[in-house]
KEVOVO-804223 format. One record per atom (N, C-alpha, C): residue number from 1; residue in three letters; atom name; x, y, z. Coordinates in steps of 0.02 Angstrom, whole numbers, plus 50000, padded with zeros to 5 digits. Each point is the difference from the previous one (the first is absolute). Example, Ala and Ser with C-alpha at 12.3 -4.5 7.8 and 13.67 -1.06 7.14 Angstrom:
# KEVOVO-804223
<tidren n="1" res="ALA" atom="N" c1="50660" c2="49716" c3="50390"/>
<tidren n="1" res="ALA" atom="CA" c1="49955" c2="50059" c3="50000"/>
<tidren n="1" res="ALA" atom="C" c1="50045" c2="50060" c3="50000"/>
<tidren n="2" res="SER" atom="N" c1="49982" c2="50053" c3="49964"/>
<tidren n="2" res="SER" atom="CA" c1="50042" c2="50059" c3="50003"/>
<tidren n="2" res="SER" atom="C" c1="49961" c2="50055" c3="50037"/>
# end
This chain:
# KEVOVO-804223
<tidren n="1" res="MET" atom="N" c1="53193" c2="54787" c3="52871"/>
<tidren n="1" res="MET" atom="CA" c1="50005" c2="49942" c3="49955"/>
<tidren n="1" res="MET" atom="C" c1="49935" c2="49991" c3="49961"/>
<tidren n="2" res="GLN" atom="N" c1="49944" c2="50009" c3="50033"/>
<tidren n="2" res="GLN" atom="CA" c1="49936" c2="49991" c3="49966"/>
<tidren n="2" res="GLN" atom="C" c1="49991" c2="50053" c3="49945"/>
<tidren n="3" res="LYS" atom="N" c1="50022" c2="50061" c3="50014"/>
<tidren n="3" res="LYS" atom="CA" c1="49993" c2="50053" c3="49949"/>
<tidren n="3" res="LYS" atom="C" c1="50039" c2="49983" c3="49937"/>
<tidren n="4" res="ASN" atom="N" c1="50060" c2="49973" c3="50008"/>
<tidren n="4" res="ASN" atom="CA" c1="50041" c2="49982" c3="49942"/>
<tidren n="4" res="ASN" atom="C" c1="49965" c2="49946" c3="49958"/>
<tidren n="5" res="ARG" atom="N" c1="49971" c2="49951" c3="50033"/>
<tidren n="5" res="ARG" atom="CA" c1="49965" c2="49947" c3="49963"/>
<tidren n="5" res="ARG" atom="C" c1="49941" c2="50029" c3="49961"/>
<tidren n="6" res="GLN" atom="N" c1="49963" c2="50044" c3="50032"/>
<tidren n="6" res="GLN" atom="CA" c1="49942" c2="50031" c3="49967"/>
<tidren n="6" res="GLN" atom="C" c1="50023" c2="50037" c3="49938"/>
<tidren n="7" res="LYS" atom="N" c1="50054" c2="50038" c3="50006"/>
<tidren n="7" res="LYS" atom="CA" c1="50025" c2="50038" c3="49943"/>
<tidren n="7" res="LYS" atom="C" c1="50021" c2="49954" c3="49943"/>
<tidren n="8" res="GLY" atom="N" c1="50033" c2="49945" c3="50017"/>
<tidren n="8" res="GLY" atom="CA" c1="50021" c2="49951" c3="49950"/>
<tidren n="8" res="GLY" atom="C" c1="49941" c2="49970" c3="49964"/>
<tidren n="9" res="LYS" atom="N" c1="49947" c2="49986" c3="50037"/>
<tidren n="9" res="LYS" atom="CA" c1="49940" c2="49971" c3="49969"/>
<tidren n="9" res="LYS" atom="C" c1="49969" c2="50050" c3="49951"/>
<tidren n="10" res="GLU" atom="N" c1="49996" c2="50063" c3="50020"/>
<tidren n="10" res="GLU" atom="CA" c1="49971" c2="50050" c3="49955"/>
<tidren n="10" res="GLU" atom="C" c1="50040" c2="50005" c3="49936"/>
<tidren n="11" res="THR" atom="N" c1="50066" c2="49998" c3="50006"/>
<tidren n="11" res="THR" atom="CA" c1="50043" c2="50004" c3="49941"/>
<tidren n="11" res="THR" atom="C" c1="49987" c2="49940" c3="49954"/>
<tidren n="12" res="GLY" atom="N" c1="49992" c2="49941" c3="50030"/>
<tidren n="12" res="GLY" atom="CA" c1="49986" c2="49940" c3="49960"/>
<tidren n="12" res="GLY" atom="C" c1="49934" c2="50007" c3="49964"/>
<tidren n="13" res="ASP" atom="N" c1="49949" c2="50024" c3="50033"/>
<tidren n="13" res="ASP" atom="CA" c1="49935" c2="50009" c3="49968"/>
<tidren n="13" res="ASP" atom="C" c1="50005" c2="50050" c3="49943"/>
<tidren n="14" res="TYR" atom="N" c1="50037" c2="50053" c3="50011"/>
<tidren n="14" res="TYR" atom="CA" c1="50008" c2="50052" c3="49949"/>
<tidren n="14" res="TYR" atom="C" c1="50035" c2="49971" c3="49938"/>
<tidren n="15" res="THR" atom="N" c1="50050" c2="49960" c3="50012"/>
<tidren n="15" res="THR" atom="CA" c1="50037" c2="49969" c3="49945"/>
<tidren n="15" res="THR" atom="C" c1="49954" c2="49955" c3="49960"/>
<tidren n="16" res="LEU" atom="N" c1="49959" c2="49960" c3="50034"/>
<tidren n="16" res="LEU" atom="CA" c1="49953" c2="49956" c3="49964"/>
<tidren n="16" res="LEU" atom="C" c1="49951" c2="50041" c3="49959"/>
<tidren n="17" res="SER" atom="N" c1="49977" c2="50055" c3="50028"/>
<tidren n="17" res="SER" atom="CA" c1="49952" c2="50043" c3="49966"/>
<tidren n="17" res="SER" atom="C" c1="50030" c2="50028" c3="49936"/>
<tidren n="18" res="VAL" atom="N" c1="50062" c2="50025" c3="50004"/>
<tidren n="18" res="VAL" atom="CA" c1="50033" c2="50028" c3="49942"/>
<tidren n="18" res="VAL" atom="C" c1="50010" c2="49947" c3="49947"/>
<tidren n="19" res="THR" atom="N" c1="50020" c2="49940" c3="50021"/>
<tidren n="19" res="THR" atom="CA" c1="50011" c2="49945" c3="49952"/>
<tidren n="19" res="THR" atom="C" c1="49935" c2="49984" c3="49964"/>
<tidren n="20" res="GLY" atom="N" c1="49945" c2="49998" c3="50037"/>
<tidren n="20" res="GLY" atom="CA" c1="49935" c2="49986" c3="49969"/>
<tidren n="20" res="GLY" atom="C" c1="49982" c2="50052" c3="49948"/>
<tidren n="21" res="ASN" atom="N" c1="50013" c2="50063" c3="50015"/>
<tidren n="21" res="ASN" atom="CA" c1="49985" c2="50054" c3="49952"/>
<tidren n="21" res="ASN" atom="C" c1="50044" c2="49994" c3="49938"/>
<tidren n="22" res="ASP" atom="N" c1="50063" c2="49982" c3="50009"/>
<tidren n="22" res="ASP" atom="CA" c1="50045" c2="49992" c3="49943"/>
<tidren n="22" res="ASP" atom="C" c1="49975" c2="49945" c3="49954"/>
<tidren n="23" res="VAL" atom="N" c1="49980" c2="49944" c3="50030"/>
<tidren n="23" res="VAL" atom="CA" c1="49975" c2="49944" c3="49960"/>
<tidren n="23" res="VAL" atom="C" c1="49938" c2="50021" c3="49962"/>
<tidren n="24" res="LYS" atom="N" c1="49956" c2="50037" c3="50033"/>
<tidren n="24" res="LYS" atom="CA" c1="49938" c2="50022" c3="49967"/>
<tidren n="24" res="LYS" atom="C" c1="50017" c2="50046" c3="49941"/>
<tidren n="25" res="SER" atom="N" c1="50046" c2="50045" c3="50010"/>
<tidren n="25" res="SER" atom="CA" c1="50020" c2="50045" c3="49945"/>
<tidren n="25" res="SER" atom="C" c1="50030" c2="49961" c3="49942"/>
<tidren n="26" res="MET" atom="N" c1="50042" c2="49951" c3="50015"/>
<tidren n="26" res="MET" atom="CA" c1="50030" c2="49960" c3="49948"/>
<tidren n="26" res="MET" atom="C" c1="49947" c2="49962" c3="49961"/>
<tidren n="27" res="THR" atom="N" c1="49951" c2="49972" c3="50036"/>
<tidren n="27" res="THR" atom="CA" c1="49946" c2="49963" c3="49968"/>
<tidren n="27" res="THR" atom="C" c1="49961" c2="50046" c3="49954"/>
<tidren n="28" res="GLN" atom="N" c1="49984" c2="50060" c3="50023"/>
<tidren n="28" res="GLN" atom="CA" c1="49962" c2="50047" c3="49958"/>
<tidren n="28" res="GLN" atom="C" c1="50040" c2="50018" c3="49938"/>
<tidren n="29" res="SER" atom="N" c1="50065" c2="50009" c3="50006"/>
<tidren n="29" res="SER" atom="CA" c1="50042" c2="50016" c3="49942"/>
<tidren n="29" res="SER" atom="C" c1="50000" c2="49943" c3="49951"/>
<tidren n="30" res="LEU" atom="N" c1="50006" c2="49938" c3="50024"/>
<tidren n="30" res="LEU" atom="CA" c1="50001" c2="49942" c3="49956"/>
<tidren n="30" res="LEU" atom="C" c1="49933" c2="49994" c3="49964"/>
<tidren n="31" res="VAL" atom="N" c1="49945" c2="50010" c3="50036"/>
<tidren n="31" res="VAL" atom="CA" c1="49934" c2="49996" c3="49969"/>
<tidren n="31" res="VAL" atom="C" c1="49993" c2="50053" c3="49947"/>
<tidren n="32" res="ALA" atom="N" c1="50021" c2="50061" c3="50014"/>
<tidren n="32" res="ALA" atom="CA" c1="49996" c2="50055" c3="49951"/>
<tidren n="32" res="ALA" atom="C" c1="50040" c2="49983" c3="49938"/>
<tidren n="33" res="GLU" atom="N" c1="50059" c2="49972" c3="50008"/>
<tidren n="33" res="GLU" atom="CA" c1="50042" c2="49981" c3="49943"/>
<tidren n="33" res="GLU" atom="C" c1="49967" c2="49945" c3="49959"/>
<tidren n="34" res="SER" atom="N" c1="49973" c2="49950" c3="50033"/>
<tidren n="34" res="SER" atom="CA" c1="49969" c2="49944" c3="49963"/>
<tidren n="34" res="SER" atom="C" c1="49938" c2="50024" c3="49963"/>
<tidren n="35" res="VAL" atom="N" c1="49962" c2="50046" c3="50029"/>
<tidren n="35" res="VAL" atom="CA" c1="49941" c2="50027" c3="49966"/>
<tidren n="35" res="VAL" atom="C" c1="50021" c2="50038" c3="49938"/>
<tidren n="36" res="SER" atom="N" c1="50053" c2="50040" c3="50005"/>
<tidren n="36" res="SER" atom="CA" c1="50024" c2="50039" c3="49943"/>
<tidren n="36" res="SER" atom="C" c1="50023" c2="49953" c3="49944"/>
<tidren n="37" res="ILE" atom="N" c1="50032" c2="49945" c3="50018"/>
<tidren n="37" res="ILE" atom="CA" c1="50026" c2="49953" c3="49949"/>
<tidren n="37" res="ILE" atom="C" c1="49941" c2="49963" c3="49968"/>
<tidren n="38" res="SER" atom="N" c1="49952" c2="49978" c3="50039"/>
<tidren n="38" res="SER" atom="CA" c1="49945" c2="49960" c3="49973"/>
<tidren n="38" res="SER" atom="C" c1="49948" c2="50043" c3="49965"/>
<tidren n="39" res="ALA" atom="N" c1="49998" c2="50065" c3="50014"/>
<tidren n="39" res="ALA" atom="CA" c1="49951" c2="50044" c3="49970"/>
<tidren n="39" res="ALA" atom="C" c1="50032" c2="50065" c3="49978"/>
<tidren n="40" res="PRO" atom="N" c1="50043" c2="49998" c3="49948"/>
<tidren n="40" res="PRO" atom="CA" c1="50033" c2="50062" c3="49977"/>
<tidren n="40" res="PRO" atom="C" c1="49950" c2="50050" c3="49971"/>
<tidren n="41" res="ASP" atom="N" c1="49944" c2="49975" c3="49974"/>
<tidren n="41" res="ASP" atom="CA" c1="49948" c2="50044" c3="49973"/>
<tidren n="41" res="ASP" atom="C" c1="49965" c2="50035" c3="50058"/>
<tidren n="42" res="ARG" atom="N" c1="49997" c2="50065" c3="49999"/>
<tidren n="42" res="ARG" atom="CA" c1="49973" c2="50037" c3="50057"/>
<tidren n="42" res="ARG" atom="C" c1="49927" c2="49985" c3="50013"/>
<tidren n="43" res="SER" atom="N" c1="49960" c2="49990" c3="49949"/>
<tidren n="43" res="SER" atom="CA" c1="49929" c2="49986" c3="50010"/>
<tidren n="43" res="SER" atom="C" c1="49991" c2="49934" c3="50037"/>
<tidren n="44" res="SER" atom="N" c1="50042" c2="49951" c3="49986"/>
<tidren n="44" res="SER" atom="CA" c1="49996" c2="49936" c3="50036"/>
<tidren n="44" res="SER" atom="C" c1="50016" c2="50011" c3="50074"/>
<tidren n="45" res="PHE" atom="N" c1="50051" c2="50042" c3="50013"/>
<tidren n="45" res="PHE" atom="CA" c1="50019" c2="50014" c3="50069"/>
<tidren n="45" res="PHE" atom="C" c1="49943" c2="50033" c3="50038"/>
<tidren n="46" res="ASP" atom="N" c1="49966" c2="50048" c3="49968"/>
<tidren n="46" res="ASP" atom="CA" c1="49944" c2="50035" c3="50032"/>
<tidren n="46" res="ASP" atom="C" c1="49944" c2="49952" c3="50016"/>
<tidren n="47" res="ILE" atom="N" c1="49986" c2="49952" c3="49957"/>
<tidren n="47" res="ILE" atom="CA" c1="49946" c2="49952" c3="50012"/>
<tidren n="47" res="ILE" atom="C" c1="50018" c2="49958" c3="50061"/>
<tidren n="48" res="LYS" atom="N" c1="50063" c2="49977" c3="50005"/>
<tidren n="48" res="LYS" atom="CA" c1="50021" c2="49960" c3="50057"/>
<tidren n="48" res="LYS" atom="C" c1="49998" c2="50040" c3="50065"/>
<tidren n="49" res="ALA" atom="N" c1="50019" c2="50064" c3="49996"/>
<tidren n="49" res="ALA" atom="CA" c1="50002" c2="50041" c3="50060"/>
<tidren n="49" res="ALA" atom="C" c1="49929" c2="50014" c3="50022"/>
# end
């Protein structure tokens, strides 16, 4: 019984970890899109980067 609980906990931690990575990726994509929209001129983008 203890082994099953341990396995379930590991799965839960893994799920949380994957969700965190997905949110981070989405945030990076949104930031990249907003930067492209606010700075279509490439030289402006290079200065910000």
